N, CA, C and O atoms as a GROMACS GRO file, in nm:
protein
  284
    1MET      N    1   6.918  -4.640  -5.826
    1MET     CA    2   6.838  -4.752  -5.867
    1MET      C    3   6.928  -4.863  -5.921
    1MET      O    4   6.910  -4.980  -5.885
    2GLN      N    5   7.022  -4.828  -6.006
    2GLN     CA    6   7.112  -4.928  -6.066
    2GLN      C    7   7.196  -4.996  -5.958
    2GLN      O    8   7.214  -5.118  -5.961
    3ALA      N    9   7.247  -4.919  -5.864
    3ALA     CA   10   7.328  -4.978  -5.757
    3ALA      C   11   7.246  -5.074  -5.672
    3ALA      O   12   7.296  -5.179  -5.632
    4GLY      N   13   7.122  -5.039  -5.646
    4GLY     CA   14   7.035  -5.128  -5.570
    4GLY      C   15   7.007  -5.258  -5.644
    4GLY      O   16   7.007  -5.365  -5.584
    5LEU      N   17   6.984  -5.248  -5.774
    5LEU     CA   18   6.961  -5.367  -5.856
    5LEU      C   19   7.083  -5.457  -5.857
    5LEU      O   20   7.071  -5.578  -5.842
    6LEU      N   21   7.201  -5.399  -5.874
    6LEU     CA   22   7.323  -5.478  -5.874
    6LEU      C   23   7.348  -5.544  -5.738
    6LEU      O   24   7.398  -5.656  -5.732
    7ALA      N   25   7.313  -5.475  -5.630
    7ALA     CA   26   7.330  -5.532  -5.497
    7ALA      C   27   7.237  -5.653  -5.478
    7ALA      O   28   7.280  -5.754  -5.423
    8VAL      N   29   7.113  -5.642  -5.522
    8VAL     CA   30   7.019  -5.754  -5.511
    8VAL      C   31   7.067  -5.870  -5.598
    8VAL      O   32   7.057  -5.986  -5.559
    9MET      N   33   7.118  -5.839  -5.718
    9MET     CA   34   7.169  -5.943  -5.805
    9MET      C   35   7.288  -6.015  -5.740
    9MET      O   36   7.297  -6.138  -5.745
   10ALA      N   37   7.377  -5.940  -5.680
   10ALA     CA   38   7.492  -6.000  -5.612
   10ALA      C   39   7.446  -6.087  -5.496
   10ALA      O   40   7.499  -6.196  -5.475
   11LEU      N   41   7.349  -6.040  -5.420
   11LEU     CA   42   7.297  -6.119  -5.308
   11LEU      C   43   7.231  -6.247  -5.356
   11LEU      O   44   7.242  -6.350  -5.289
   12ALA      N   45   7.163  -6.243  -5.469
   12ALA     CA   46   7.099  -6.364  -5.522
   12ALA      C   47   7.203  -6.469  -5.559
   12ALA      O   48   7.184  -6.588  -5.533
   13VAL      N   49   7.314  -6.425  -5.619
   13VAL     CA   50   7.421  -6.519  -5.654
   13VAL      C   51   7.490  -6.571  -5.528
   13VAL      O   52   7.518  -6.690  -5.516
   14LEU      N   53   7.517  -6.482  -5.433
   14LEU     CA   54   7.579  -6.524  -5.308
   14LEU      C   55   7.488  -6.619  -5.230
   14LEU      O   56   7.536  -6.713  -5.167
   15ASP      N   57   7.359  -6.594  -5.235
   15ASP     CA   58   7.264  -6.682  -5.168
   15ASP      C   59   7.267  -6.821  -5.231
   15ASP      O   60   7.263  -6.921  -5.160
   16ARG      N   61   7.272  -6.826  -5.362
   16ARG     CA   62   7.279  -6.955  -5.432
   16ARG      C   63   7.405  -7.032  -5.393
   16ARG      O   64   7.404  -7.155  -5.387
   17GLY      N   65   7.512  -6.959  -5.366
   17GLY     CA   66   7.637  -7.021  -5.324
   17GLY      C   67   7.641  -7.052  -5.175
   17GLY      O   68   7.739  -7.109  -5.127
   18GLY      N   69   7.537  -7.016  -5.102
   18GLY     CA   70   7.530  -7.045  -4.960
   18GLY      C   71   7.603  -6.946  -4.872
   18GLY      O   72   7.635  -6.977  -4.757
   19ILE      N   73   7.631  -6.827  -4.923
   19ILE     CA   74   7.708  -6.729  -4.848
   19ILE      C   75   7.620  -6.620  -4.788
   19ILE      O   76   7.640  -6.583  -4.672
   20ALA      N   77   7.524  -6.570  -4.862
   20ALA     CA   78   7.443  -6.456  -4.819
   20ALA      C   79   7.320  -6.503  -4.742
   20ALA      O   80   7.293  -6.622  -4.729
   21THR      N   81   7.248  -6.406  -4.691
   21THR     CA   82   7.123  -6.436  -4.622
   21THR      C   83   7.022  -6.494  -4.720
   21THR      O   84   7.030  -6.467  -4.840
   22PRO      N   85   6.928  -6.572  -4.670
   22PRO     CA   86   6.833  -6.637  -4.761
   22PRO      C   87   6.746  -6.538  -4.839
   22PRO      O   88   6.686  -6.446  -4.783
   23LEU      N   89   6.742  -6.558  -4.966
   23LEU     CA   90   6.653  -6.485  -5.057
   23LEU      C   91   6.565  -6.589  -5.125
   23LEU      O   92   6.597  -6.708  -5.122
   24PRO      N   93   6.458  -6.547  -5.186
   24PRO     CA   94   6.377  -6.646  -5.260
   24PRO      C   95   6.463  -6.717  -5.365
   24PRO      O   96   6.531  -6.651  -5.444
   25SER      N   97   6.460  -6.850  -5.366
   25SER     CA   98   6.545  -6.924  -5.459
   25SER      C   99   6.506  -6.899  -5.605
   25SER      O  100   6.589  -6.916  -5.695
   26ALA      N  101   6.383  -6.860  -5.628
   26ALA     CA  102   6.338  -6.831  -5.765
   26ALA      C  103   6.405  -6.705  -5.821
   26ALA      O  104   6.393  -6.679  -5.941
   27LEU      N  105   6.472  -6.629  -5.740
   27LEU     CA  106   6.535  -6.504  -5.784
   27LEU      C  107   6.663  -6.529  -5.861
   27LEU      O  108   6.704  -6.446  -5.942
   28PHE      N  109   6.728  -6.643  -5.838
   28PHE     CA  110   6.859  -6.666  -5.899
   28PHE      C  111   6.853  -6.672  -6.052
   28PHE      O  112   6.931  -6.604  -6.119
   29TRP      N  113   6.763  -6.753  -6.108
   29TRP     CA  114   6.763  -6.771  -6.253
   29TRP      C  115   6.727  -6.646  -6.331
   29TRP      O  116   6.786  -6.623  -6.436
   30PRO      N  117   6.632  -6.563  -6.285
   30PRO     CA  118   6.613  -6.435  -6.356
   30PRO      C  119   6.738  -6.346  -6.350
   30PRO      O  120   6.768  -6.274  -6.446
   31VAL      N  121   6.809  -6.351  -6.238
   31VAL     CA  122   6.934  -6.274  -6.226
   31VAL      C  123   7.037  -6.328  -6.325
   31VAL      O  124   7.104  -6.250  -6.392
   32ALA      N  125   7.050  -6.459  -6.334
   32ALA     CA  126   7.145  -6.518  -6.429
   32ALA      C  127   7.106  -6.483  -6.573
   32ALA      O  128   7.193  -6.453  -6.655
   33GLY      N  129   6.978  -6.486  -6.603
   33GLY     CA  130   6.932  -6.450  -6.736
   33GLY      C  131   6.959  -6.304  -6.770
   33GLY      O  132   7.002  -6.272  -6.881
   34LEU      N  133   6.934  -6.217  -6.674
   34LEU     CA  134   6.962  -6.074  -6.696
   34LEU      C  135   7.111  -6.050  -6.715
   34LEU      O  136   7.151  -5.967  -6.796
   35THR      N  137   7.193  -6.122  -6.640
   35THR     CA  138   7.338  -6.110  -6.655
   35THR      C  139   7.382  -6.157  -6.794
   35THR      O  140   7.469  -6.096  -6.855
   36ALA      N  141   7.322  -6.265  -6.842
   36ALA     CA  142   7.355  -6.315  -6.976
   36ALA      C  143   7.315  -6.213  -7.084
   36ALA      O  144   7.390  -6.189  -7.178
   37LEU      N  145   7.197  -6.155  -7.070
   37LEU     CA  146   7.153  -6.054  -7.167
   37LEU      C  147   7.242  -5.931  -7.162
   37LEU      O  148   7.273  -5.873  -7.267
   38THR      N  149   7.283  -5.891  -7.043
   38THR     CA  150   7.373  -5.776  -7.029
   38THR      C  151   7.507  -5.805  -7.095
   38THR      O  152   7.564  -5.719  -7.162
   39CYS      N  153   7.557  -5.925  -7.076
   39CYS     CA  154   7.683  -5.965  -7.138
   39CYS      C  155   7.672  -5.961  -7.290
   39CYS      O  156   7.759  -5.906  -7.357
   40LEU      N  157   7.566  -6.018  -7.343
   40LEU     CA  158   7.547  -6.016  -7.488
   40LEU      C  159   7.536  -5.873  -7.542
   40LEU      O  160   7.592  -5.842  -7.647
   41ALA      N  161   7.464  -5.789  -7.471
   41ALA     CA  162   7.449  -5.650  -7.515
   41ALA      C  163   7.583  -5.577  -7.515
   41ALA      O  164   7.611  -5.499  -7.606
   42ASN      N  165   7.664  -5.601  -7.414
   42ASN     CA  166   7.794  -5.533  -7.408
   42ASN      C  167   7.890  -5.585  -7.514
   42ASN      O  168   7.967  -5.508  -7.571
   43VAL      N  169   7.886  -5.714  -7.542
   43VAL     CA  170   7.975  -5.771  -7.644
   43VAL      C  171   7.933  -5.726  -7.783
   43VAL      O  172   8.018  -5.709  -7.871
   44ALA      N  173   7.803  -5.707  -7.804
   44ALA     CA  174   7.752  -5.667  -7.935
   44ALA      C  175   7.742  -5.516  -7.953
   44ALA      O  176   7.698  -5.469  -8.058
   45SER      N  177   7.783  -5.441  -7.854
   45SER     CA  178   7.771  -5.295  -7.861
   45SER      C  179   7.856  -5.237  -7.974
   45SER      O  180   7.965  -5.285  -8.001
   46PRO      N  181   7.805  -5.134  -8.040
   46PRO     CA  182   7.887  -5.068  -8.142
   46PRO      C  183   8.001  -4.984  -8.082
   46PRO      O  184   8.093  -4.943  -8.152
   47SER      N  185   7.993  -4.959  -7.952
   47SER     CA  186   8.096  -4.879  -7.886
   47SER      C  187   8.216  -4.967  -7.851
   47SER      O  188   8.206  -5.060  -7.772
   48ARG      N  189   8.330  -4.937  -7.912
   48ARG     CA  190   8.451  -5.016  -7.887
   48ARG      C  191   8.493  -5.010  -7.740
   48ARG      O  192   8.525  -5.115  -7.683
   49PRO      N  193   8.495  -4.892  -7.675
   49PRO     CA  194   8.532  -4.890  -7.532
   49PRO      C  195   8.439  -4.975  -7.446
   49PRO      O  196   8.483  -5.041  -7.351
   50GLU      N  197   8.310  -4.973  -7.478
   50GLU     CA  198   8.215  -5.054  -7.401
   50GLU      C  199   8.243  -5.203  -7.421
   50GLU      O  200   8.240  -5.280  -7.325
   51ARG      N  201   8.270  -5.242  -7.544
   51ARG     CA  202   8.303  -5.383  -7.570
   51ARG      C  203   8.430  -5.424  -7.498
   51ARG      O  204   8.438  -5.533  -7.441
   52ARG      N  205   8.530  -5.337  -7.500
   52ARG     CA  206   8.660  -5.373  -7.442
   52ARG      C  207   8.659  -5.373  -7.291
   52ARG      O  208   8.732  -5.452  -7.230
   53LEU      N  209   8.578  -5.287  -7.227
   53LEU     CA  210   8.574  -5.282  -7.081
   53LEU      C  211   8.464  -5.370  -7.026
   53LEU      O  212   8.490  -5.461  -6.947
   54TRP      N  213   8.341  -5.344  -7.066
   54TRP     CA  214   8.227  -5.411  -7.005
   54TRP      C  215   8.202  -5.549  -7.060
   54TRP      O  216   8.140  -5.630  -6.992
   55GLY      N  217   8.247  -5.579  -7.180
   55GLY     CA  218   8.234  -5.715  -7.233
   55GLY      C  219   8.300  -5.818  -7.142
   55GLY      O  220   8.234  -5.912  -7.098
   56PRO      N  221   8.429  -5.801  -7.111
   56PRO     CA  222   8.495  -5.897  -7.022
   56PRO      C  223   8.441  -5.894  -6.878
   56PRO      O  224   8.433  -5.998  -6.813
   57VAL      N  225   8.404  -5.776  -6.829
   57VAL     CA  226   8.352  -5.767  -6.692
   57VAL      C  227   8.222  -5.845  -6.680
   57VAL      O  228   8.205  -5.924  -6.587
   58THR      N  229   8.130  -5.824  -6.774
   58THR     CA  230   8.003  -5.894  -6.765
   58THR      C  231   8.018  -6.042  -6.799
   58THR      O  232   7.941  -6.125  -6.751
   59ALA      N  233   8.117  -6.077  -6.882
   59ALA     CA  234   8.144  -6.218  -6.909
   59ALA      C  235   8.191  -6.289  -6.782
   59ALA      O  236   8.151  -6.402  -6.755
   60LEU      N  237   8.275  -6.223  -6.704
   60LEU     CA  238   8.319  -6.280  -6.577
   60LEU      C  239   8.204  -6.289  -6.477
   60LEU      O  240   8.195  -6.386  -6.402
   61MET      N  241   8.117  -6.189  -6.476
   61MET     CA  242   7.999  -6.196  -6.390
   61MET      C  243   7.912  -6.315  -6.427
   61MET      O  244   7.862  -6.386  -6.340
   62LEU      N  245   7.892  -6.336  -6.557
   62LEU     CA  246   7.811  -6.448  -6.604
   62LEU      C  247   7.878  -6.581  -6.568
   62LEU      O  248   7.811  -6.674  -6.524
   63ALA      N  249   8.009  -6.589  -6.588
   63ALA     CA  250   8.081  -6.712  -6.553
   63ALA      C  251   8.070  -6.742  -6.404
   63ALA      O  252   8.054  -6.858  -6.365
   64ALA      N  253   8.079  -6.640  -6.322
   64ALA     CA  254   8.065  -6.660  -6.178
   64ALA      C  255   7.925  -6.708  -6.142
   64ALA      O  256   7.909  -6.798  -6.059
   65ALA      N  257   7.824  -6.649  -6.203
   65ALA     CA  258   7.685  -6.690  -6.175
   65ALA      C  259   7.662  -6.833  -6.218
   65ALA      O  260   7.603  -6.912  -6.144
   66LEU      N  261   7.708  -6.868  -6.338
   66LEU     CA  262   7.687  -7.004  -6.387
   66LEU      C  263   7.772  -7.105  -6.310
   66LEU      O  264   7.729  -7.218  -6.287
   67GLY      N  265   7.891  -7.064  -6.270
   67GLY     CA  266   7.973  -7.151  -6.186
   67GLY      C  267   7.907  -7.179  -6.052
   67GLY      O  268   7.914  -7.290  -6.000
   68THR      N  269   7.842  -7.078  -5.998
   68THR     CA  270   7.768  -7.096  -5.873
   68THR      C  271   7.646  -7.186  -5.894
   68THR      O  272   7.612  -7.267  -5.807
   69ALA      N  273   7.582  -7.173  -6.008
   69ALA     CA  274   7.462  -7.251  -6.035
   69ALA      C  275   7.492  -7.400  -6.050
   69ALA      O  276   7.415  -7.484  -6.004
   70PHE      N  277   7.603  -7.431  -6.112
   70PHE     CA  278   7.632  -7.570  -6.145
   70PHE      C  279   7.742  -7.632  -6.060
   70PHE      O  280   7.791  -7.740  -6.091
   71ALA      N  281   7.782  -7.564  -5.956
   71ALA     CA  282   7.890  -7.616  -5.868
   71ALA      C  283   7.837  -7.719  -5.772
   71ALA      O  284   7.913  -7.773  -5.691
   0.00000   0.00000   0.00000
C-alpha cells in the first residue's frame, strides 16, 4: 500500500513537471501538502535516527515538489 501511494505521489509531481502521463491536476497540491506534513513529522520525531535519515530525505522531496510547482 505504501509503495503504491509513493508511486502515485511521484507520478503527480512528474505530471506537474510535464514528464509523466496526465493525471488529474488537482492531485498535485494534496501530494505537496502530504509531503510537507511528512517532512514536518520526520523533523519533529523523537527518534534521532529518523530525524537524521528521513528528515533530509523528505525535505529534499518537498523541495523537489515545490520547485516543480513554482518553476
